[in-house]
C-alpha positions as CSV (number, residue, x, y, z in Angstrom):
1,M,85.3,-182.9,-38.3
2,G,85.2,-179.1,-37.6
3,R,89.1,-178.6,-38.6
4,V,88.2,-176.8,-42.0
5,T,88.9,-173.1,-40.9
6,E,90.2,-171.5,-37.9
7,R,90.0,-167.9,-36.2
8,R,93.1,-165.9,-36.2
9,R,94.0,-162.1,-34.8
10,V,95.0,-160.1,-37.7
11,I,95.8,-156.4,-38.3
12,R,93.7,-155.0,-41.3
13,V,95.0,-151.8,-42.9
14,R,92.3,-150.1,-45.1
15,E,92.6,-146.6,-46.4
16,G,95.6,-145.7,-43.8
17,S,93.6,-147.0,-40.9
18,A,94.8,-150.0,-39.2
19,G,92.7,-152.0,-36.7
20,A,93.0,-155.4,-34.8
21,R,90.2,-158.3,-35.9
22,P,89.8,-161.8,-36.4
23,D,90.2,-163.7,-39.6
24,T,89.0,-167.0,-41.0
25,L,92.0,-169.2,-42.5
26,V,91.7,-172.5,-44.3
27,V,93.7,-174.9,-42.1
28,E,96.7,-176.8,-44.1
29,E,98.0,-180.2,-42.1
30,P,99.6,-183.1,-43.6
31,L,98.3,-186.5,-44.7
32,E,100.1,-189.7,-44.7
33,I,98.7,-192.4,-47.1
34,R,99.7,-195.6,-46.0
35,L,99.4,-198.6,-48.1
36,N,98.7,-201.9,-46.6
37,G,100.4,-200.4,-43.4
38,K,103.6,-199.1,-45.0
39,P,103.9,-195.4,-45.6
40,L,103.5,-193.9,-49.3
41,A,103.0,-190.8,-49.7
42,V,102.6,-187.4,-47.7
43,T,100.4,-184.3,-49.0
44,M,99.4,-180.9,-47.5
45,R,95.7,-181.0,-47.2
46,T,92.8,-179.6,-45.4
47,P,91.0,-182.0,-43.5
48,G,87.8,-183.2,-44.4
49,D,87.3,-186.4,-47.1
50,D,90.4,-187.8,-46.3
51,F,89.4,-191.4,-47.4
52,A,88.4,-190.0,-50.6
53,L,91.8,-188.2,-51.1
54,A,93.6,-191.1,-50.6
55,A,91.2,-193.2,-52.8
56,G,91.5,-190.6,-55.4
57,F,95.2,-190.4,-54.8
58,L,95.7,-194.3,-55.5
59,V,93.8,-193.9,-58.7
60,S,95.8,-191.5,-60.2
61,E,99.1,-193.7,-59.1
62,G,96.9,-196.5,-61.0
63,V,96.5,-198.5,-57.7
64,L,92.8,-198.8,-57.7
65,A,90.4,-198.8,-60.8
66,S,87.0,-199.7,-58.6
67,A,85.3,-200.0,-55.4
68,A,85.5,-204.1,-55.2
69,E,89.3,-203.5,-55.2
70,L,89.7,-201.8,-51.8
71,A,89.0,-203.5,-49.1
72,N,89.0,-200.4,-46.5
73,I,90.4,-196.7,-44.9
74,V,90.8,-196.5,-41.7
75,Y,92.7,-193.3,-39.9
76,C,95.5,-195.0,-37.9
77,A,95.2,-194.8,-33.7
78,G,98.7,-194.1,-32.2
79,A,100.5,-192.0,-34.8
80,T,102.1,-190.3,-32.3
81,D,104.6,-190.9,-29.9
82,D,101.7,-190.6,-26.7
83,G,99.4,-192.8,-28.6
84,A,97.3,-190.1,-29.5
85,N,95.2,-190.3,-32.7
86,T,96.0,-187.0,-35.1
87,Y,93.4,-188.1,-37.9
88,N,96.5,-187.1,-40.4
89,V,97.4,-191.2,-41.1
90,V,95.3,-193.0,-43.3
91,D,95.7,-196.6,-43.8
92,V,94.3,-197.9,-47.1
93,R,94.1,-201.8,-47.3
94,L,93.9,-203.2,-50.6
95,A,91.1,-206.5,-51.4
96,P,92.6,-209.6,-51.4
97,G,94.1,-210.2,-55.0
98,V,94.8,-206.6,-56.0
99,P,98.5,-206.2,-56.8
100,V,100.5,-204.3,-54.2
101,P,102.8,-201.7,-55.6
102,D,106.4,-201.9,-55.0
103,I,106.9,-199.2,-52.3
104,S,110.5,-197.9,-51.1
105,L,112.1,-194.4,-50.8
106,E,112.9,-194.7,-54.3
107,R,109.2,-195.3,-55.5
108,N,108.2,-194.5,-59.1
109,V,105.4,-191.5,-58.6
110,Y,105.1,-189.4,-61.9
111,T,102.5,-187.3,-60.3
112,S,104.1,-184.4,-59.9
113,S,106.4,-182.1,-61.5
114,S,108.8,-182.5,-59.5
115,C,109.2,-186.1,-59.9
116,G,112.3,-185.9,-61.9
117,L,111.6,-187.6,-64.9
118,C,111.6,-186.0,-68.5
119,G,108.4,-185.1,-70.7
120,K,108.3,-188.0,-72.7
121,A,108.6,-190.5,-69.8
122,S,106.1,-189.2,-68.2
123,L,103.6,-189.2,-70.9
124,E,104.8,-193.1,-71.4
125,A,104.1,-193.9,-67.7
126,V,100.1,-192.4,-68.1
127,R,99.7,-194.3,-71.5
128,T,101.1,-197.7,-70.3
129,T,99.1,-197.5,-66.7
130,A,95.9,-195.7,-67.7
131,R,92.8,-198.1,-67.7
132,W,90.6,-196.0,-69.3
133,A,92.2,-193.2,-71.3
134,P,89.5,-190.9,-73.0
135,G,89.7,-192.0,-76.7
136,S,89.3,-195.5,-75.9
137,L,86.1,-195.7,-73.9
138,P,83.2,-197.7,-75.9
139,G,80.4,-195.7,-76.5
140,P,79.2,-192.4,-78.3
141,G,81.2,-190.3,-75.9
142,V,80.5,-186.8,-74.2
143,R,79.3,-184.1,-76.4
144,L,78.4,-180.7,-74.7
145,T,78.3,-177.0,-76.2
146,P,80.5,-174.2,-75.8
147,Q,77.7,-172.1,-74.3
148,T,77.1,-175.2,-71.7
149,L,80.9,-175.5,-70.9
150,S,80.7,-171.5,-70.1
151,T,78.3,-171.8,-67.3
152,F,80.4,-174.0,-65.4
153,P,82.8,-171.6,-63.5
154,D,80.5,-169.5,-62.2
155,R,78.6,-172.1,-60.9
156,L,81.5,-173.8,-59.3
157,R,82.3,-170.3,-57.8
158,A,78.9,-170.3,-56.3
159,A,79.3,-173.9,-54.6
160,Q,82.9,-173.2,-53.1
161,R,81.5,-172.7,-49.3
162,V,84.7,-172.6,-47.4
163,F,86.1,-170.3,-50.3
164,D,83.6,-167.7,-49.2
165,R,84.8,-167.9,-45.7
166,T,88.5,-167.8,-46.3
167,G,89.3,-167.0,-49.9
168,G,92.0,-169.6,-49.9
169,L,90.7,-172.8,-51.5
170,H,90.7,-174.9,-55.0
171,A,88.1,-176.2,-55.9
172,A,87.4,-179.6,-58.5
173,A,83.6,-180.2,-59.6
174,L,82.5,-183.1,-61.8
175,F,79.5,-182.0,-64.2
176,R,77.2,-184.1,-66.7
177,P,77.6,-182.5,-70.3
178,D,73.9,-180.9,-69.5
179,G,75.5,-178.8,-67.0
180,E,74.2,-181.3,-64.0
181,L,76.6,-180.5,-61.3
182,L,77.6,-183.9,-59.6
183,D,80.2,-183.2,-57.1
184,V,82.3,-180.4,-55.9
185,R,85.2,-180.5,-53.0
186,E,87.7,-177.6,-51.7
187,D,91.0,-178.3,-50.4
188,V,94.3,-176.0,-50.0
189,G,95.8,-178.1,-53.1
190,R,93.9,-178.1,-56.5
191,H,95.6,-181.6,-56.6
192,N,93.6,-183.0,-53.5
193,A,90.3,-181.3,-54.5
194,V,90.5,-183.5,-57.8
195,D,91.1,-186.5,-55.6
196,K,88.7,-186.0,-53.5
197,V,86.1,-186.2,-56.3
198,V,87.4,-189.3,-58.1
199,G,88.3,-190.5,-54.5
200,R,84.2,-190.1,-53.9
201,A,83.3,-191.4,-57.5
202,L,85.5,-194.9,-56.8
203,Q,84.3,-195.3,-53.3
204,E,80.4,-195.2,-54.6
205,D,81.6,-197.4,-57.8
206,R,81.2,-194.9,-60.6
207,L,84.5,-195.4,-62.5
208,P,85.6,-194.6,-64.8
209,L,83.7,-190.9,-65.2
210,S,83.2,-191.7,-68.7
211,S,80.4,-189.6,-69.1
212,C,81.5,-186.6,-67.1
213,V,83.5,-183.0,-66.7
214,L,86.2,-182.0,-64.7
215,M,86.4,-178.2,-63.5
216,V,89.0,-176.9,-61.8
217,S,89.7,-173.2,-60.3
218,G,93.0,-173.1,-61.3
219,R,95.3,-174.0,-63.8
220,A,95.3,-177.2,-65.6
221,S,99.0,-178.7,-64.8
222,F,99.8,-182.2,-65.8
223,E,99.2,-183.6,-62.7
224,L,95.8,-182.6,-63.2
225,A,95.6,-183.9,-66.8
226,Q,97.0,-187.0,-65.6
227,K,94.4,-187.3,-62.9
228,A,91.9,-187.2,-65.2
229,V,92.9,-189.6,-67.7
230,M,93.3,-192.2,-64.8
231,A,89.8,-191.5,-63.9
232,G,88.5,-191.6,-67.3
233,I,87.4,-188.3,-67.6
234,P,86.9,-187.4,-71.2
235,V,86.8,-183.3,-70.7
236,L,89.2,-181.2,-68.5
237,A,88.1,-177.4,-68.1
238,A,90.2,-174.7,-66.1
239,V,89.7,-171.0,-65.3
240,S,93.3,-170.6,-66.0
241,A,96.5,-171.6,-68.3
242,P,97.3,-175.1,-69.1
243,S,101.0,-175.9,-68.9
244,S,102.7,-177.5,-72.3
245,L,103.3,-181.0,-70.8
246,A,99.3,-181.2,-69.9
247,V,98.6,-180.2,-73.6
248,D,100.8,-183.1,-74.5
249,L,99.2,-185.5,-72.6
250,A,95.3,-184.6,-73.6
251,A,96.7,-184.8,-77.4
252,E,98.1,-188.0,-76.7
253,T,95.0,-189.7,-75.0
254,D,92.3,-187.7,-76.7
255,L,91.5,-186.0,-73.5
256,T,89.8,-182.4,-74.1
257,L,91.6,-179.9,-72.4
258,V,90.1,-176.4,-71.9
259,G,92.0,-173.2,-70.5
260,F,91.1,-169.6,-69.7
261,L,87.5,-170.5,-69.2
262,R,85.9,-167.1,-68.1
263,G,82.4,-166.3,-69.6
264,S,81.8,-166.9,-72.9
265,S,85.9,-167.1,-73.6
266,M,87.9,-170.1,-73.4
267,N,90.8,-171.7,-75.2
268,V,90.5,-175.2,-76.4
269,Y,94.1,-176.9,-77.1
270,A,92.9,-180.5,-77.6
271,G,89.6,-182.7,-78.0
272,A,87.7,-179.8,-80.0
273,H,85.5,-182.5,-81.6
274,R,83.9,-182.8,-78.2
275,L,82.4,-179.6,-78.1
276,G,81.5,-179.3,-82.0
277,L,84.2,-177.1,-83.1
278,D,86.3,-179.5,-84.8
279,E,84.7,-178.7,-88.1
280,A,85.0,-174.7,-87.7
281,V,88.9,-175.1,-86.9
282,A,89.0,-177.2,-90.0
283,G,87.6,-174.9,-92.3
284,S,89.3,-171.7,-90.8
């Protein structure tokens, strides 16, 4: 929609010399997500892929799991007092027969670290709502080498087109174990970037993503680990650190969790067997 970046005047100081120049900034605007016409959540995001973002958010909330459960997503006209469409409000309509969760001001949201739940309750919430825990997926499962995984950060960075212009966006990408890049999305929020790639997969009826690796540009929080589990993704890799609760969730669900993935170096916090490292660890 042409609203991903904006130009602003800045004063640039370099080696003691100051001068005015235009700068490109990433756009940040609120997106209100409604479910069957009722307000559900508001997130700050970079405009673009809004329908995918909403769909991915509902996957992480345990509301959606397949394209057949989604009727449609539309922008809400008349979102302001004067009736204008801001393109900042979307309404998600579920298919007939899909249960609609209870929506209230006291709604059970366990996706953010500010939800007020203790760690044990957060883990239990994901465990009881996840349709595809990585350890319970059928088939031989994902296997990849540390050497292949080590190439993902540079490939993710190379695909971040808007980051090159602004320096202010997170990114999430889906890879195949052989290194094929399937999709990459950018957003001012790392959780939104993940929702966008998961939402696109749902729209294309590709869930669960049981043969994919999720690569993120920042840290691996509990929220991102939860989103991976809810989408059936068996491997989550991040260039920065995981949180303790993310590691706990990975261990609970058999999610392979890799942090500090930089060059050929990485820390494997859970699920080492998918990288062929379990025997090496056992023998050390």
